[in-house]
C-alpha positions as CSV (number, residue, x, y, z in Angstrom):
1,M,-11.0,-39.0,10.7
2,N,-10.6,-38.0,14.4
3,K,-14.1,-38.0,15.8
4,R,-13.6,-34.8,18.1
5,I,-12.2,-32.9,15.1
6,T,-15.2,-34.0,13.0
7,E,-17.6,-32.9,15.9
8,I,-15.7,-29.5,16.2
9,T,-15.9,-28.9,12.5
10,Q,-19.6,-29.5,12.6
11,R,-20.5,-27.3,15.0
12,I,-18.6,-24.5,13.1
13,V,-20.6,-25.5,10.2
14,E,-23.8,-25.2,12.1
15,R,-22.9,-21.8,13.8
16,S,-21.7,-20.4,10.5
17,R,-24.7,-21.7,8.5
18,E,-26.5,-18.4,7.9
19,T,-23.1,-16.3,7.4
20,R,-21.4,-18.8,5.1
21,T,-24.5,-18.9,3.0
22,A,-24.6,-15.0,2.7
23,F,-21.0,-15.2,1.6
24,L,-21.4,-17.9,-0.8
25,N,-24.6,-16.2,-2.5
26,Q,-22.4,-12.9,-2.7
27,L,-19.7,-14.9,-4.4
28,Q,-22.2,-16.4,-6.9
29,S,-23.7,-13.0,-7.5
30,A,-20.2,-11.5,-8.3
31,K,-19.6,-14.2,-10.6
32,D,-23.0,-14.1,-12.2
33,S,-22.8,-10.3,-12.8
34,D,-19.5,-10.7,-14.8
35,V,-18.3,-7.4,-14.3
36,S,-15.3,-7.7,-16.5
37,R,-13.3,-6.1,-19.3
38,H,-15.4,-7.0,-22.3
39,K,-18.3,-5.1,-20.6
40,M,-16.1,-2.1,-20.0
41,H,-16.7,1.2,-22.0
42,C,-13.7,1.8,-24.3
43,G,-12.5,4.8,-22.2
44,N,-12.4,2.6,-18.9
45,L,-10.5,-0.2,-21.0
46,A,-7.9,2.2,-22.6
47,H,-7.0,3.7,-19.3
48,A,-6.5,0.1,-17.7
49,F,-3.8,-1.0,-20.5
50,A,-2.3,2.2,-21.5
51,G,0.8,1.3,-20.0
52,C,1.0,-2.3,-21.4
53,E,3.0,-3.5,-24.2
54,Q,1.2,-3.5,-27.6
55,N,0.6,-7.3,-27.9
56,D,-0.9,-7.3,-24.3
57,K,-3.2,-4.3,-25.3
58,E,-4.7,-6.3,-28.2
59,K,-5.1,-9.4,-26.1
60,L,-6.9,-7.5,-23.4
61,A,-9.1,-5.4,-25.9
62,E,-10.0,-8.7,-27.4
63,N,-10.6,-10.3,-24.1
64,V,-8.7,-13.6,-25.5
65,A,-6.1,-14.0,-22.5
66,K,-6.5,-14.3,-18.9
67,N,-5.1,-11.1,-16.9
68,I,-3.6,-11.7,-13.6
69,G,-3.8,-9.0,-10.8
70,I,-0.6,-8.9,-8.6
71,I,-1.1,-7.5,-5.2
72,T,2.3,-6.6,-4.0
73,A,3.5,-5.9,-0.5
74,Y,7.0,-5.0,-1.7
75,N,9.0,-2.6,0.2
76,D,12.8,-2.8,0.8
77,M,12.7,-1.7,4.6
78,L,11.5,-5.3,5.3
79,S,14.0,-8.1,4.4
80,A,11.2,-10.7,3.8
81,H,9.7,-8.2,1.2
82,K,13.0,-6.9,-0.3
83,V,12.7,-10.2,-2.3
84,Y,9.6,-9.1,-4.3
85,E,11.4,-6.0,-5.8
86,N,11.7,-7.6,-9.4
87,Y,8.9,-10.1,-9.0
88,P,6.4,-8.1,-11.2
89,E,8.7,-8.2,-14.1
90,K,9.5,-11.8,-13.7
91,L,5.9,-12.6,-13.1
92,R,4.8,-10.8,-16.2
93,S,7.2,-12.7,-18.2
94,C,6.0,-15.9,-16.7
95,A,2.4,-15.1,-17.6
96,R,3.2,-14.3,-21.4
97,E,4.8,-17.7,-21.6
98,F,1.5,-19.3,-20.7
99,G,-0.6,-16.8,-22.9
100,A,-1.7,-14.7,-20.1
101,I,-1.0,-11.2,-18.9
102,A,-0.2,-9.9,-15.4
103,Q,-0.5,-6.3,-14.3
104,V,0.3,-5.1,-10.7
105,A,-3.3,-4.1,-9.6
106,G,-2.0,-2.4,-6.5
107,A,0.5,-2.2,-3.5
108,V,-0.4,-2.5,0.2
109,P,1.4,-1.2,3.3
110,A,3.7,-3.6,4.9
111,M,5.1,-2.6,8.1
112,C,7.6,-4.7,10.2
113,D,7.0,-5.5,13.7
114,G,10.6,-6.2,14.4
115,V,11.3,-2.6,13.8
116,T,8.6,-1.1,15.6
117,Q,8.6,-3.3,18.7
118,G,8.5,-1.0,21.8
119,Q,7.9,2.0,19.6
120,P,4.9,4.0,19.0
121,G,4.4,2.8,15.5
122,M,3.6,-0.8,17.1
123,E,0.1,0.8,17.8
124,L,-0.5,0.8,14.2
125,S,0.4,-2.7,13.6
126,L,-2.7,-4.7,14.3
127,F,-4.9,-2.0,12.4
128,S,-2.6,-2.2,9.5
129,R,-4.2,-5.7,8.7
130,D,-7.6,-4.1,7.9
131,V,-5.9,-1.2,6.0
132,I,-4.3,-4.0,3.9
133,A,-7.3,-5.6,3.4
134,M,-9.0,-2.4,2.2
135,S,-5.8,-1.6,0.0
136,T,-6.2,-5.2,-1.7
137,A,-9.9,-4.5,-2.4
138,V,-8.9,-1.1,-3.9
139,G,-6.5,-2.6,-6.2
140,L,-8.9,-5.4,-7.3
141,S,-11.8,-3.0,-7.9
142,H,-11.0,-2.1,-11.4
143,S,-12.7,-5.3,-12.7
144,M,-9.6,-6.0,-14.9
145,F,-8.7,-9.3,-13.6
146,D,-9.4,-13.0,-13.8
147,G,-7.2,-14.2,-11.0
148,I,-5.0,-12.7,-8.1
149,L,-1.4,-13.4,-7.2
150,C,-0.8,-11.9,-3.5
151,L,2.9,-11.2,-2.8
152,G,3.1,-10.9,1.2
153,I,4.8,-12.7,3.9
154,C,4.9,-11.0,7.3
155,D,2.8,-10.4,10.3
156,K,-0.5,-8.5,9.4
157,I,0.1,-8.6,5.7
158,V,-0.7,-12.3,4.7
159,P,-4.1,-12.0,6.9
160,G,-4.8,-8.7,5.4
161,L,-4.1,-9.7,1.7
162,L,-6.4,-12.9,2.4
163,I,-9.1,-10.8,3.9
164,G,-9.0,-8.4,1.0
165,A,-9.0,-11.2,-1.7
166,L,-12.0,-12.8,-0.3
167,R,-14.0,-9.9,-1.2
168,F,-13.4,-11.2,-4.4
169,G,-14.0,-14.6,-3.5
170,H,-15.0,-15.7,-7.0
171,L,-11.5,-15.2,-8.4
172,P,-8.6,-17.9,-8.0
173,T,-6.0,-16.8,-5.8
174,V,-2.5,-18.0,-5.2
175,F,-0.1,-16.6,-2.6
176,V,3.4,-16.5,-3.6
177,P,6.0,-16.8,-0.9
178,G,9.5,-15.3,-0.9
179,G,11.4,-17.6,1.3
180,P,13.6,-17.4,4.5
181,M,16.8,-15.8,4.5
182,P,19.8,-18.4,5.0
183,S,20.4,-19.3,8.8
184,G,22.7,-16.8,10.6
185,I,24.0,-17.1,14.2
186,S,22.1,-19.9,16.4
187,N,18.8,-18.9,18.1
188,E,20.5,-20.0,21.5
189,E,23.4,-17.5,20.9
190,K,20.6,-14.7,19.8
191,A,18.7,-15.4,23.1
192,R,21.9,-15.2,25.1
193,I,23.1,-12.0,23.7
194,R,19.5,-10.5,24.5
195,Q,19.5,-11.8,28.0
196,E,23.1,-10.4,28.8
197,F,21.9,-7.1,27.4
198,A,18.8,-7.1,29.9
199,E,21.2,-8.1,32.7
200,G,23.5,-5.0,31.7
201,K,26.5,-7.5,31.1
202,I,27.2,-6.3,27.4
203,G,26.3,-2.9,25.6
204,R,24.4,-1.9,22.7
205,A,27.2,-2.2,20.3
206,E,27.3,-6.0,21.4
207,L,23.5,-6.4,21.0
208,L,23.3,-4.8,17.8
209,K,25.8,-6.9,16.4
210,G,24.2,-10.1,17.7
211,E,20.8,-8.8,16.1
212,S,22.6,-8.1,12.8
213,D,24.4,-11.5,12.7
214,S,20.8,-13.1,12.9
215,Y,18.8,-10.6,10.5
216,H,21.5,-10.4,8.1
217,S,20.3,-10.5,4.3
218,P,17.1,-10.4,2.3
219,G,14.3,-13.1,3.2
220,T,12.1,-13.7,6.2
221,C,13.3,-13.8,9.4
222,T,14.3,-17.4,10.3
223,F,12.5,-17.7,13.8
224,Y,9.1,-19.5,13.9
225,G,7.1,-16.1,14.5
226,T,3.9,-14.8,12.8
227,A,5.7,-14.2,9.5
228,N,6.6,-18.0,9.1
229,S,3.3,-19.0,10.8
230,N,1.6,-17.3,8.0
231,Q,3.5,-19.3,5.5
232,M,2.6,-22.7,7.3
233,L,-1.1,-21.5,7.1
234,M,-1.2,-20.9,3.4
235,E,0.6,-24.1,2.5
236,I,-1.8,-26.2,4.9
237,M,-4.8,-24.3,3.6
238,G,-3.9,-25.1,0.3
239,L,-3.0,-21.5,-1.0
240,H,0.6,-22.1,-1.6
241,L,2.0,-24.7,-3.9
242,P,3.1,-27.9,-2.0
243,G,6.5,-27.5,-0.3
244,S,6.9,-23.9,-1.5
245,S,6.9,-21.8,1.9
246,F,10.4,-22.3,3.0
247,V,12.5,-22.4,0.1
248,N,15.1,-19.8,0.2
249,P,15.0,-16.8,-2.2
250,G,17.4,-16.3,-5.3
251,T,17.5,-20.1,-5.9
252,P,16.5,-21.6,-9.0
253,L,14.0,-23.8,-7.2
254,R,12.5,-20.6,-5.7
255,D,12.4,-19.2,-9.3
256,A,10.6,-22.2,-10.7
257,L,8.1,-22.4,-8.1
258,N,7.0,-18.7,-8.9
259,R,6.9,-19.5,-12.7
260,E,4.5,-22.5,-11.4
261,A,2.2,-20.2,-9.3
262,V,1.7,-17.9,-12.5
263,K,0.6,-21.1,-14.5
264,T,-1.7,-22.2,-11.7
265,V,-3.5,-19.3,-11.3
266,Q,-4.1,-18.6,-14.9
267,E,-5.3,-22.3,-15.5
268,N,-7.6,-22.0,-12.3
269,A,-9.0,-19.1,-14.0
270,K,-10.5,-21.1,-16.7
271,L,-12.2,-23.2,-14.1
272,G,-15.0,-20.9,-12.9
273,L,-15.6,-21.1,-9.3
274,E,-14.3,-24.4,-8.5
275,R,-10.9,-23.2,-7.5
276,S,-11.8,-19.7,-6.4
277,V,-10.6,-18.5,-3.1
278,G,-13.9,-18.5,-1.5
279,I,-14.8,-22.0,-2.2
280,I,-11.4,-23.3,-1.1
281,L,-11.6,-21.5,2.1
282,N,-14.3,-23.5,3.8
283,E,-15.0,-24.7,7.3
284,K,-12.7,-27.7,6.8
285,V,-9.9,-25.5,5.6
286,I,-10.1,-23.2,8.4
287,V,-10.1,-26.2,10.8
288,N,-7.1,-27.6,8.9
289,G,-5.3,-24.1,9.7
290,I,-6.1,-24.1,13.3
291,I,-4.6,-27.8,13.5
292,G,-1.6,-26.5,11.8
293,L,-1.0,-23.8,14.2
294,L,-1.2,-26.1,17.1
295,A,0.9,-28.9,15.6
296,T,3.7,-26.6,14.8
297,G,3.6,-24.2,17.8
298,G,2.7,-21.4,15.8
299,S,2.0,-17.5,16.5
300,T,-0.4,-16.5,19.0
301,N,-1.3,-13.8,16.9
302,H,-3.3,-16.2,14.8
303,T,-5.7,-16.7,17.7
304,I,-6.9,-13.3,16.4
305,H,-6.0,-13.4,12.6
306,L,-7.8,-16.9,11.9
307,I,-11.0,-15.5,13.5
308,A,-10.7,-12.4,11.2
309,I,-9.9,-14.5,8.2
310,A,-12.7,-17.0,8.7
311,R,-15.3,-14.1,9.3
312,A,-14.3,-12.6,5.8
313,A,-15.3,-16.0,4.4
314,G,-18.7,-16.1,6.3
315,I,-17.3,-18.5,9.0
316,I,-17.5,-18.2,12.7
317,I,-15.0,-19.5,14.9
318,N,-13.7,-18.9,18.4
319,W,-11.1,-19.5,21.2
320,D,-13.1,-22.4,22.4
321,D,-12.8,-24.1,19.1
322,M,-9.1,-23.7,19.0
323,S,-8.6,-24.8,22.7
324,D,-10.8,-27.9,22.3
325,L,-8.7,-28.7,19.1
326,S,-5.6,-28.3,21.1
327,D,-6.7,-31.0,23.4
328,V,-6.5,-33.5,20.4
329,I,-3.7,-32.1,18.3
330,P,-0.1,-33.1,19.4
331,L,2.9,-30.7,19.2
332,L,5.0,-32.0,16.5
333,T,7.7,-29.3,16.0
334,R,10.4,-27.5,18.1
335,M,11.3,-24.2,16.5
336,Y,12.5,-21.0,18.1
337,P,11.1,-19.7,20.4
338,N,9.7,-23.0,21.3
339,G,13.3,-24.8,20.4
340,A,16.7,-24.1,19.3
341,A,15.9,-24.6,15.4
342,D,14.9,-22.3,12.7
343,V,12.7,-22.8,9.8
344,N,15.5,-23.8,7.7
345,H,16.5,-26.7,10.0
346,F,12.7,-27.4,10.0
347,H,12.3,-27.6,6.4
348,A,15.5,-29.6,5.9
349,S,14.2,-32.1,8.5
350,G,10.9,-32.9,6.6
351,G,9.2,-29.9,6.8
352,M,5.5,-29.0,6.0
353,G,5.2,-32.2,3.9
354,F,6.1,-34.6,6.8
355,V,3.7,-32.6,9.1
356,M,0.8,-32.9,6.9
357,H,1.9,-36.7,6.2
358,T,1.8,-37.7,9.9
359,L,-1.3,-35.7,10.7
360,L,-3.4,-37.2,7.6
361,E,-2.0,-40.7,8.5
362,N,-3.6,-40.3,12.0
363,G,-6.6,-38.7,10.9
364,L,-6.0,-35.4,12.3
365,L,-6.4,-33.3,9.1
366,H,-9.4,-33.0,6.7
367,E,-7.9,-34.5,3.3
368,D,-11.2,-33.9,1.4
369,V,-10.7,-30.2,0.7
370,M,-10.1,-28.1,-2.5
371,T,-6.8,-26.6,-3.0
372,I,-5.1,-24.3,-5.6
373,I,-3.8,-27.5,-7.2
374,G,-7.0,-29.6,-7.0
375,K,-9.0,-31.9,-5.0
376,G,-7.3,-33.5,-1.9
377,L,-4.7,-32.3,0.7
378,S,-2.3,-35.5,0.1
379,A,-0.6,-33.8,-2.8
380,Y,0.7,-31.6,-0.2
381,T,2.7,-34.3,1.5
382,K,5.0,-34.1,-1.6
383,E,8.2,-31.8,-2.0
384,P,9.5,-29.7,-5.0
385,F,12.7,-30.4,-6.8
386,L,14.2,-29.7,-10.1
387,Q,14.9,-32.6,-12.6
388,N,16.7,-31.4,-15.8
389,G,15.8,-27.9,-15.0
390,E,12.0,-28.8,-14.7
391,L,10.1,-28.3,-11.7
392,V,8.5,-31.8,-10.3
393,W,7.2,-33.1,-7.1
394,R,8.4,-36.5,-5.3
395,E,7.0,-38.1,-2.3
396,G,8.2,-36.4,0.9
397,S,10.0,-38.0,3.7
398,K,7.7,-40.4,5.6
399,D,10.2,-40.2,8.8
400,S,11.6,-37.3,10.5
401,L,15.1,-36.5,9.6
402,N,15.7,-34.8,12.8
403,S,13.7,-35.9,15.9
404,S,14.8,-33.1,18.0
405,I,13.1,-30.6,15.5
406,I,10.1,-32.5,14.1
407,R,8.1,-35.6,15.1
408,P,5.5,-38.0,14.1
409,V,2.0,-38.0,15.8
410,S,3.2,-41.2,17.5
411,D,6.1,-39.6,19.4
412,P,5.1,-35.9,19.8
413,F,6.8,-33.3,21.9
414,S,3.6,-32.8,23.8
415,K,0.1,-34.5,23.7
416,D,-1.6,-31.1,23.1
417,G,-0.9,-28.3,20.9
418,G,0.0,-25.7,23.5
419,I,-2.7,-23.2,23.1
420,K,-5.2,-22.9,26.0
421,I,-7.9,-20.6,27.2
422,L,-7.9,-19.2,30.7
423,K,-11.1,-18.3,32.2
424,G,-12.0,-16.7,35.6
425,N,-13.0,-13.2,37.3
426,I,-10.5,-11.5,35.4
427,G,-12.0,-12.5,31.9
428,R,-11.0,-14.8,29.0
429,S,-7.5,-15.0,27.7
430,V,-5.1,-16.8,25.4
431,I,-2.1,-18.6,26.7
432,K,0.8,-20.3,24.6
433,T,2.1,-23.2,26.6
434,A,4.2,-24.8,23.8
435,A,7.6,-23.5,25.3
436,V,6.5,-23.1,29.1
437,S,8.0,-25.7,31.1
438,D,5.6,-27.8,33.4
439,E,6.9,-26.3,36.5
440,H,6.1,-22.9,35.3
441,L,2.3,-23.7,34.2
442,I,1.0,-22.6,37.5
443,V,1.9,-19.2,39.1
444,E,0.4,-17.8,42.1
445,A,1.9,-14.5,43.2
446,P,1.2,-11.0,44.0
447,A,0.5,-8.5,41.1
448,I,2.4,-5.5,40.0
449,V,0.4,-3.1,37.8
450,F,2.4,-1.3,35.1
451,N,1.2,1.4,33.0
452,E,3.6,0.6,30.2
453,Q,6.2,-1.7,29.5
454,E,9.0,0.8,29.8
455,D,7.8,1.1,33.4
456,L,8.7,-2.7,33.9
457,L,12.0,-2.4,32.2
458,I,12.8,0.6,34.6
459,A,11.8,-1.3,37.7
460,F,13.9,-4.3,36.6
461,K,17.0,-2.1,36.0
462,E,16.4,-0.5,39.5
463,G,16.5,-4.0,41.1
464,E,12.8,-4.0,42.1
465,L,11.7,-7.1,40.5
466,N,13.8,-9.7,42.3
467,K,10.8,-11.5,43.6
468,D,7.8,-13.8,42.6
469,F,5.1,-11.5,40.9
470,I,2.7,-11.4,38.1
471,A,3.2,-8.4,35.7
472,V,-0.3,-6.9,34.8
473,L,-0.4,-4.5,31.7
474,P,-3.9,-3.3,31.3
475,F,-5.0,-0.7,28.7
476,Q,-2.9,-2.4,25.8
477,G,-6.2,-3.7,24.0
478,P,-7.3,-2.9,20.5
479,K,-9.9,-0.2,21.5
480,Q,-7.2,1.7,23.6
481,N,-4.3,1.8,21.7
482,G,-4.4,-0.6,18.8
483,M,-3.3,-3.7,20.9
484,P,0.6,-3.5,20.5
485,E,2.9,-6.5,21.0
486,L,4.8,-6.4,24.2
487,H,7.6,-8.7,23.0
488,Q,10.1,-6.2,24.6
489,L,9.3,-7.8,28.1
490,T,10.4,-11.3,27.0
491,P,14.1,-11.1,27.8
492,T,13.8,-9.3,31.0
493,L,10.8,-11.7,32.4
494,T,13.0,-14.7,31.0
495,V,16.1,-13.2,33.0
496,L,14.0,-13.3,36.1
497,Q,12.5,-16.7,35.7
498,K,16.0,-18.1,35.2
499,K,16.8,-16.6,38.6
500,G,14.3,-19.1,40.2
501,F,11.6,-16.3,40.6
502,N,8.0,-17.4,39.7
503,V,6.8,-14.8,36.9
504,A,4.0,-14.3,34.8
505,L,2.3,-11.7,32.5
506,V,-1.4,-10.8,32.3
507,T,-2.5,-8.2,29.7
508,D,-5.0,-7.4,27.3
509,G,-2.4,-6.7,24.8
510,R,-0.3,-9.2,22.3
511,M,2.8,-11.0,23.0
512,S,3.5,-11.7,19.5
513,G,4.5,-14.8,17.5
514,A,7.7,-15.0,19.7
515,S,5.7,-15.9,22.8
516,G,8.2,-17.8,24.9
517,K,8.9,-19.7,28.2
518,V,7.2,-17.1,30.7
519,P,3.6,-18.0,31.1
520,A,1.4,-15.2,29.4
521,A,-2.2,-14.6,29.7
522,I,-2.7,-12.4,26.7
523,H,-5.5,-11.0,24.5
524,L,-7.6,-10.6,27.7
525,T,-11.2,-9.7,27.2
526,P,-13.0,-7.5,28.0
527,E,-10.6,-5.2,27.7
528,A,-9.7,-2.6,30.5
529,H,-11.0,0.2,27.8
530,D,-14.5,-1.6,28.1
531,G,-14.3,-1.6,32.0
532,G,-12.8,-5.3,32.0
533,A,-11.8,-6.8,35.3
534,I,-8.1,-6.5,34.3
535,A,-8.7,-2.8,35.1
536,K,-9.8,-3.7,38.7
537,I,-6.4,-5.3,39.5
538,Q,-4.3,-3.4,41.8
539,T,-0.5,-4.0,42.9
540,G,-0.5,-6.4,45.8
541,D,-3.6,-8.3,44.7
542,L,-3.1,-12.2,44.9
543,L,-3.2,-13.7,41.2
544,R,-3.4,-17.3,40.3
545,L,-2.6,-18.3,36.7
546,D,-3.2,-22.1,36.2
547,A,-2.6,-23.3,32.5
548,K,-3.5,-27.0,33.7
549,K,-7.0,-26.0,35.0
550,G,-7.4,-23.0,32.5
551,E,-7.9,-20.5,35.2
552,L,-7.0,-16.9,35.5
553,I,-8.3,-15.6,39.0
554,C,-7.8,-12.7,41.3
555,L,-8.0,-14.3,44.9
556,T,-8.3,-10.9,46.8
557,N,-11.7,-10.8,48.6
558,N,-13.2,-7.5,47.3
559,F,-11.8,-7.8,43.8
560,D,-15.4,-8.3,42.1
561,S,-16.9,-5.1,43.9
562,R,-14.4,-3.0,42.8
563,T,-14.8,0.1,40.3
564,P,-12.5,-0.6,37.3
565,S,-9.9,2.0,36.6
566,T,-9.9,4.3,33.7
567,K,-7.3,5.8,31.3
568,S,-7.5,8.6,28.6
569,N,-6.6,7.8,25.1
570,F,-3.9,10.2,24.6
571,A,-2.3,8.6,21.6
572,I,-0.8,11.2,19.2
573,H,1.8,11.6,16.5
574,Y,3.2,8.9,14.5
575,G,-0.2,8.7,12.6
576,R,-2.0,7.3,15.7
577,E,-4.2,10.2,15.5
578,L,-5.5,8.9,12.0
579,F,-6.7,5.9,13.7
580,V,-9.1,7.3,16.4
581,N,-12.3,6.0,14.4
582,A,-10.8,2.5,14.2
583,R,-10.3,2.4,17.5
584,K,-14.1,3.2,18.3
585,L,-15.2,0.6,15.7
586,V,-12.7,-2.4,16.4
587,S,-14.4,-5.5,17.6
588,S,-12.9,-7.6,20.6
589,S,-9.6,-9.7,20.2
590,E,-11.9,-13.0,20.4
591,E,-13.9,-11.4,17.6
592,G,-10.9,-10.8,15.4
593,A,-9.9,-7.4,16.6
594,S,-11.3,-5.8,13.3
595,F,-12.8,-2.6,12.4
596,I,-14.0,-3.6,9.1
597,L,-15.8,-7.0,9.6
């Protein structure tokens, strides 16, 4: 095992000793109290199974079958979650096949960041994660269940489901992916269309056609953003079945994997705490998740979500842990926006099985962990396939099948994982360098401060931005307005970069899982709402963003002595006013940006 990874893991263990012990004690107490069906009053139990078939009622009444609670994030506005529409019926049928019962315990909200980008609803996006966690807890609160099946894929949904499930950490939990839609137009073509629209070369009709040709059917969007980073995490942390993350929906293999997920959770329910989600998700598994994020160039949103997930399990991690791991974890994949390929190409080129094989082979993953299928991560180097209609696993490829998409540790795209911490007199921030060319890793230029991302787009259209500059967007943090993603800026800033201008972004907001080729210092803390130094920056100040040295500095002489500017919280309509108290309670981005943890 790599010495540096061992050292970082051990310091996380030491830092988390008190909180992890408290969590495990709570888990054991929940198991010992055995609040379950056979202790319920008859009236409670009758309510709980009134809608079941008679045979299921009898089994539940006699407590002779395991009852699996399904938490679903189904809606048919999200293409990724449309596939879950008929899952409950199918999963119930599978449960009966294995002598178990399955009930939908509850549903959780599932908003689409792709729909709300640049819209008022984006200000609810990050907070929806904690709402999902609470909704998960409400669904599981009826004490009816011996195990959990979580149906969720997209950005805040999987982290929310996992945080909620950890409140019932004594139960086994299996995440059931839906799979990516088949590939549409190439990501290079999609990027070209977006840039041409940003430059005014094509109209809205041409842009909409390009987007529709890319996002075209039920299934997860195929670029490697937060949704697919979620799937990677669930697999490398042992909460998915091996090789199941990127199998397309509506295929016989997908159906077989869903059946196996039901079998797995009901079998784990017979084992006590051994394969419960709270036991599985320990310090080594969290470190494995960070390593997977770095090795695959995953979403920067997980520099927030992983911190919140870990805290829900009593584990304390921070950005320094991620940055230090990034120094020793090589970048092994190129998927859009870090390359031209999509997740279907990645899966066909060796996928998660090959990534875990090469990491394990080189001592860069903890193998000695518990997963939903048992002890040891080596089983996750295998891939599923159908043999005479039966689901079996075979050894995955030990070599990359396309070295432009996926590579071994011995021949990486980069020697580091591409997520760094920037520090300086402006604060602490995250930067994703996986897709940033070496010549753009250092930008020293005057600041231009924008109140909202729309102001930058207007300035671009009016021809005011044909120069070197660093765009500064303060007052985009969680306490101010819920920390919306600023992904709409990507095409415009990319156009300016391609014209030869040195451009960058500094913000206390988010840039999403699609962080691209323009250097972006994001998640800045302290945020402007708390009087952070970003609120001192004025247009014309000379800023230096140095991703090689890890520096983010304002070079203006009187900067440190300035009084930060302020901005009122005026967010109303679209439900934003319902989250006033959440904004008051939410922690910093480096603490997971949570109002419940």
